[in-house]
KOLDO-255913 format. One record per residue (C-alpha): x, y, z. Coordinates in steps of 0.25 Angstrom, whole numbers, always signed. Example, Ala and Ser with C-alpha at 12.3 -4.5 7.8 and 13.67 -1.06 7.14 Angstrom:
<site x="+49" y="-18" z="+31"/>
<site x="+55" y="-4" z="+29"/>
END
This chain:
<site x="+97" y="+16" z="+209"/>
<site x="+107" y="+14" z="+197"/>
<site x="+118" y="+23" z="+194"/>
<site x="+132" y="+25" z="+186"/>
<site x="+141" y="+37" z="+187"/>
<site x="+145" y="+42" z="+173"/>
<site x="+159" y="+47" z="+171"/>
<site x="+159" y="+50" z="+156"/>
<site x="+149" y="+59" z="+150"/>
<site x="+148" y="+65" z="+135"/>
<site x="+138" y="+75" z="+130"/>
<site x="+131" y="+75" z="+116"/>
<site x="+126" y="+89" z="+112"/>
<site x="+118" y="+92" z="+101"/>
<site x="+105" y="+97" z="+94"/>
<site x="+93" y="+90" z="+88"/>
<site x="+88" y="+98" z="+75"/>
<site x="+75" y="+104" z="+72"/>
<site x="+66" y="+92" z="+68"/>
<site x="+74" y="+81" z="+74"/>
<site x="+68" y="+73" z="+85"/>
<site x="+75" y="+74" z="+99"/>
<site x="+73" y="+60" z="+105"/>
<site x="+77" y="+53" z="+92"/>
<site x="+90" y="+62" z="+89"/>
<site x="+95" y="+60" z="+104"/>
<site x="+92" y="+45" z="+104"/>
<site x="+100" y="+44" z="+91"/>
<site x="+111" y="+52" z="+96"/>
<site x="+113" y="+44" z="+109"/>
<site x="+112" y="+32" z="+101"/>
<site x="+122" y="+35" z="+91"/>
<site x="+132" y="+40" z="+101"/>
<site x="+130" y="+28" z="+110"/>
<site x="+124" y="+35" z="+122"/>
<site x="+119" y="+25" z="+133"/>
<site x="+118" y="+35" z="+145"/>
<site x="+116" y="+50" z="+144"/>
<site x="+108" y="+62" z="+150"/>
<site x="+101" y="+71" z="+139"/>
<site x="+97" y="+85" z="+138"/>
<site x="+90" y="+94" z="+128"/>
<site x="+84" y="+107" z="+126"/>
<site x="+77" y="+113" z="+113"/>
<site x="+63" y="+115" z="+105"/>
<site x="+54" y="+104" z="+99"/>
<site x="+43" y="+104" z="+90"/>
<site x="+36" y="+91" z="+94"/>
<site x="+38" y="+83" z="+107"/>
<site x="+33" y="+70" z="+113"/>
<site x="+33" y="+68" z="+129"/>
<site x="+29" y="+56" z="+137"/>
<site x="+28" y="+54" z="+152"/>
<site x="+27" y="+40" z="+159"/>
<site x="+13" y="+36" z="+164"/>
<site x="+16" y="+27" z="+177"/>
<site x="+2" y="+22" z="+177"/>
<site x="+1" y="+18" z="+163"/>
<site x="+16" y="+14" z="+163"/>
<site x="+20" y="+21" z="+151"/>
<site x="+24" y="+34" z="+144"/>
<site x="+12" y="+43" z="+138"/>
<site x="+13" y="+55" z="+129"/>
<site x="+11" y="+68" z="+136"/>
<site x="+15" y="+78" z="+124"/>
<site x="+17" y="+74" z="+109"/>
<site x="+15" y="+87" z="+100"/>
<site x="+22" y="+97" z="+91"/>
<site x="+24" y="+112" z="+96"/>
<site x="+35" y="+120" z="+102"/>
<site x="+42" y="+113" z="+113"/>
<site x="+54" y="+119" z="+121"/>
<site x="+62" y="+108" z="+129"/>
<site x="+63" y="+114" z="+143"/>
<site x="+71" y="+100" z="+148"/>
<site x="+75" y="+87" z="+143"/>
<site x="+83" y="+78" z="+150"/>
<site x="+85" y="+63" z="+148"/>
<site x="+95" y="+51" z="+148"/>
<site x="+99" y="+41" z="+138"/>
<site x="+99" y="+27" z="+141"/>
<site x="+98" y="+12" z="+134"/>
<site x="+87" y="+3" z="+133"/>
<site x="+94" y="-10" z="+128"/>
<site x="+102" y="-5" z="+116"/>
<site x="+94" y="+7" z="+113"/>
<site x="+96" y="+21" z="+117"/>
<site x="+85" y="+27" z="+126"/>
<site x="+82" y="+41" z="+129"/>
<site x="+73" y="+47" z="+141"/>
<site x="+70" y="+61" z="+139"/>
<site x="+62" y="+70" z="+149"/>
<site x="+58" y="+83" z="+144"/>
<site x="+51" y="+96" z="+147"/>
<site x="+45" y="+105" z="+136"/>
<site x="+39" y="+119" z="+135"/>
<site x="+28" y="+117" z="+125"/>
<site x="+24" y="+130" z="+119"/>
<site x="+9" y="+129" z="+114"/>
<site x="-4" y="+138" z="+113"/>
<site x="-6" y="+138" z="+128"/>
<site x="+9" y="+142" z="+131"/>
<site x="+21" y="+135" z="+135"/>
<site x="+19" y="+122" z="+144"/>
<site x="+29" y="+112" z="+149"/>
<site x="+28" y="+97" z="+144"/>
<site x="+37" y="+86" z="+150"/>
<site x="+39" y="+71" z="+147"/>
<site x="+48" y="+61" z="+141"/>
<site x="+52" y="+66" z="+128"/>
<site x="+49" y="+56" z="+116"/>
<site x="+50" y="+65" z="+105"/>
<site x="+54" y="+79" z="+102"/>
<site x="+55" y="+86" z="+88"/>
<site x="+66" y="+96" z="+89"/>
<site x="+66" y="+111" z="+84"/>
<site x="+80" y="+113" z="+91"/>
<site x="+86" y="+104" z="+102"/>
<site x="+99" y="+103" z="+109"/>
<site x="+103" y="+92" z="+117"/>
<site x="+115" y="+86" z="+127"/>
<site x="+117" y="+71" z="+129"/>
<site x="+126" y="+68" z="+141"/>
<site x="+131" y="+55" z="+138"/>
<site x="+136" y="+45" z="+149"/>
<site x="+146" y="+36" z="+141"/>
<site x="+150" y="+27" z="+153"/>
<site x="+135" y="+24" z="+156"/>
<site x="+123" y="+16" z="+150"/>
<site x="+109" y="+18" z="+155"/>
<site x="+100" y="+6" z="+152"/>
<site x="+85" y="+6" z="+153"/>
<site x="+74" y="-5" z="+154"/>
<site x="+59" y="-4" z="+155"/>
<site x="+52" y="-6" z="+168"/>
<site x="+41" y="-15" z="+166"/>
<site x="+33" y="-11" z="+179"/>
<site x="+33" y="+5" z="+176"/>
<site x="+35" y="+5" z="+161"/>
<site x="+47" y="+14" z="+162"/>
<site x="+61" y="+13" z="+156"/>
<site x="+70" y="+13" z="+168"/>
<site x="+85" y="+14" z="+170"/>
<site x="+90" y="+0" z="+172"/>
<site x="+105" y="+2" z="+172"/>
<site x="+116" y="+13" z="+172"/>
<site x="+128" y="+5" z="+166"/>
<site x="+143" y="+9" z="+166"/>
<site x="+149" y="+7" z="+153"/>
<site x="+163" y="+9" z="+148"/>
<site x="+167" y="+21" z="+140"/>
<site x="+172" y="+17" z="+126"/>
<site x="+187" y="+23" z="+125"/>
<site x="+190" y="+30" z="+111"/>
<site x="+199" y="+24" z="+103"/>
<site x="+213" y="+31" z="+103"/>
<site x="+215" y="+39" z="+90"/>
<site x="+224" y="+32" z="+79"/>
<site x="+238" y="+39" z="+76"/>
<site x="+235" y="+48" z="+64"/>
<site x="+246" y="+46" z="+53"/>
<site x="+244" y="+58" z="+43"/>
<site x="+243" y="+53" z="+28"/>
<site x="+248" y="+61" z="+16"/>
<site x="+237" y="+68" z="+9"/>
<site x="+237" y="+59" z="-4"/>
<site x="+236" y="+46" z="+6"/>
<site x="+225" y="+51" z="+13"/>
<site x="+212" y="+42" z="+11"/>
<site x="+198" y="+47" z="+10"/>
<site x="+190" y="+47" z="+24"/>
<site x="+178" y="+38" z="+23"/>
<site x="+166" y="+42" z="+31"/>
<site x="+153" y="+34" z="+34"/>
<site x="+140" y="+39" z="+38"/>
<site x="+136" y="+36" z="+53"/>
<site x="+128" y="+24" z="+55"/>
<site x="+114" y="+29" z="+60"/>
<site x="+110" y="+25" z="+73"/>
<site x="+96" y="+19" z="+76"/>
<site x="+88" y="+27" z="+86"/>
<site x="+87" y="+23" z="+100"/>
<site x="+73" y="+22" z="+108"/>
<site x="+64" y="+34" z="+113"/>
<site x="+60" y="+32" z="+127"/>
<site x="+47" y="+27" z="+122"/>
<site x="+53" y="+17" z="+113"/>
<site x="+62" y="+13" z="+124"/>
<site x="+51" y="+9" z="+133"/>
<site x="+44" y="+1" z="+122"/>
<site x="+56" y="-6" z="+118"/>
<site x="+59" y="-10" z="+134"/>
<site x="+45" y="-15" z="+135"/>
<site x="+46" y="-23" z="+122"/>
<site x="+60" y="-29" z="+128"/>
<site x="+53" y="-31" z="+141"/>
<site x="+41" y="-39" z="+134"/>
<site x="+51" y="-48" z="+127"/>
<site x="+59" y="-52" z="+140"/>
<site x="+46" y="-55" z="+146"/>
<site x="+42" y="-63" z="+135"/>
<site x="+56" y="-70" z="+136"/>
<site x="+54" y="-73" z="+150"/>
<site x="+40" y="-79" z="+149"/>
<site x="+46" y="-88" z="+138"/>
<site x="+37" y="-83" z="+127"/>
<site x="+44" y="-84" z="+113"/>
<site x="+46" y="-70" z="+106"/>
<site x="+37" y="-67" z="+94"/>
<site x="+44" y="-66" z="+80"/>
<site x="+43" y="-51" z="+74"/>
<site x="+36" y="-51" z="+61"/>
<site x="+48" y="-46" z="+50"/>
<site x="+40" y="-44" z="+38"/>
<site x="+38" y="-29" z="+37"/>
<site x="+37" y="-24" z="+23"/>
<site x="+30" y="-13" z="+15"/>
<site x="+15" y="-15" z="+14"/>
<site x="+16" y="-12" z="-1"/>
<site x="+26" y="-23" z="-4"/>
<site x="+19" y="-37" z="-2"/>
<site x="+31" y="-44" z="-9"/>
<site x="+41" y="-40" z="+2"/>
<site x="+33" y="-48" z="+13"/>
<site x="+45" y="-58" z="+16"/>
<site x="+54" y="-46" z="+19"/>
<site x="+59" y="-45" z="+33"/>
<site x="+59" y="-32" z="+41"/>
<site x="+59" y="-26" z="+55"/>
<site x="+46" y="-27" z="+65"/>
<site x="+40" y="-18" z="+74"/>
<site x="+48" y="-14" z="+87"/>
<site x="+47" y="-3" z="+97"/>
<site x="+51" y="+11" z="+92"/>
<site x="+46" y="+8" z="+77"/>
<site x="+35" y="+16" z="+69"/>
<site x="+22" y="+9" z="+65"/>
<site x="+14" y="+17" z="+55"/>
<site x="-1" y="+13" z="+58"/>
<site x="-11" y="+16" z="+48"/>
<site x="-21" y="+21" z="+58"/>
<site x="-12" y="+24" z="+71"/>
<site x="-1" y="+31" z="+64"/>
<site x="+13" y="+31" z="+66"/>
<site x="+16" y="+24" z="+79"/>
<site x="+28" y="+20" z="+87"/>
<site x="+30" y="+5" z="+90"/>
<site x="+31" y="+4" z="+106"/>
<site x="+30" y="-11" z="+108"/>
<site x="+28" y="-24" z="+100"/>
<site x="+22" y="-36" z="+107"/>
<site x="+26" y="-49" z="+99"/>
<site x="+18" y="-49" z="+86"/>
<site x="+5" y="-45" z="+91"/>
<site x="+5" y="-30" z="+97"/>
<site x="+13" y="-18" z="+95"/>
<site x="+12" y="-6" z="+104"/>
<site x="+13" y="+8" z="+96"/>
<site x="+13" y="+23" z="+100"/>
<site x="+3" y="+30" z="+92"/>
<site x="+8" y="+44" z="+87"/>
<site x="+1" y="+51" z="+98"/>
<site x="+8" y="+42" z="+108"/>
<site x="-3" y="+32" z="+113"/>
<site x="+2" y="+18" z="+113"/>
<site x="-6" y="+7" z="+106"/>
<site x="-5" y="-8" z="+106"/>
<site x="-8" y="-13" z="+92"/>
<site x="-10" y="-27" z="+87"/>
<site x="-1" y="-31" z="+75"/>
<site x="-8" y="-42" z="+69"/>
<site x="-18" y="-31" z="+63"/>
<site x="-7" y="-24" z="+55"/>
<site x="+3" y="-26" z="+44"/>
<site x="+16" y="-20" z="+48"/>
<site x="+27" y="-17" z="+39"/>
<site x="+40" y="-11" z="+40"/>
<site x="+41" y="+3" z="+33"/>
<site x="+56" y="+7" z="+35"/>
<site x="+63" y="+15" z="+46"/>
<site x="+62" y="+30" z="+52"/>
<site x="+72" y="+36" z="+61"/>
<site x="+77" y="+23" z="+64"/>
<site x="+64" y="+16" z="+67"/>
<site x="+56" y="+6" z="+59"/>
<site x="+43" y="+11" z="+53"/>
<site x="+31" y="+1" z="+50"/>
<site x="+18" y="+3" z="+42"/>
<site x="+6" y="-4" z="+48"/>
<site x="-7" y="-9" z="+40"/>
<site x="-19" y="-13" z="+46"/>
<site x="-22" y="-28" z="+41"/>
<site x="-34" y="-30" z="+33"/>
END
C-alpha cells in the first residue's frame, strides 16, 4: 500500500461548452494549471461518447460503446496523475443512454465525450504528485508512487507607488502561451508500452533505431530534403483504405500499431507505405499515408 496525506486542496470549477470534447478540455485545463494530483467529477449531457473496459484475458482495453445519440451523465469519477511529464486522466463513467428501446445504463472508462452541456469540478491536491507506470504483466497503468511536493509560495506583492496620470505608461499584454494537450488513458498506455520497449531494448544492449525525418507533402517532390517529425503514440494517421487512425505504438522503423476508427487495433508494416507529415490538429501531429506502388 502507498499513500500520502494532503493538507492543501484547491478546486477548479467550470463548464464545457456545446461541441467541445470533455476529455480533451479537462486534460488541457489540468496541464495549463500545473495539476499533478486531483480528483475529478462531472455532470452533463452529451451527443457522442466512447467507453472502454479492460479485458483481463486479452490484457488490453476494448471498446464497448462508441456512437452518437443522447447520453445523460449519471456519474463520472476520476483522478489526475502523471506518466513521465504528461498529464493522464482516468475517468470512470456511467451514462443513461436514450434510444428506440428506451433508457439503458452503459458504463466504462471514458475516452471521448462531445458535450451538449457539461459542468465539472477538479479538486486539486497541490502538495501531492501521483505517478503511474505500465505493469507489463497485466497491461494496466498502475499507480507507482504518491509523492509529497513542496507548495510554491506566492511572491509578496510589490509596494505600489501611484503615478501622475500624464506619467502613466500604457500596459502591455500578451496572449497566453498555448499548452500542448496531455495524454488520454489509451494514449498513456501506448506511450508507457513504447517506453517499456525502449528500456527493454537498452537492457539487452540493442542499438535504438533512428527515426526517419523526411516527412513532406506528396505533391512537392522538391522538398524531400526537409526534416520533420516522425510517428509517435497519439499522432493521427490518415490511411487511404483504413481511414483516420490513431497511432498507438511504433516498433523501430518496421511496424506501427494503429487504432482504427471503429476501435480495433491493427499492426501495420511501414515499408509498404509512404508517410508524410501534413500538419497539426489540436496539438497532435497529423500524417498522410500512401500505399507504395
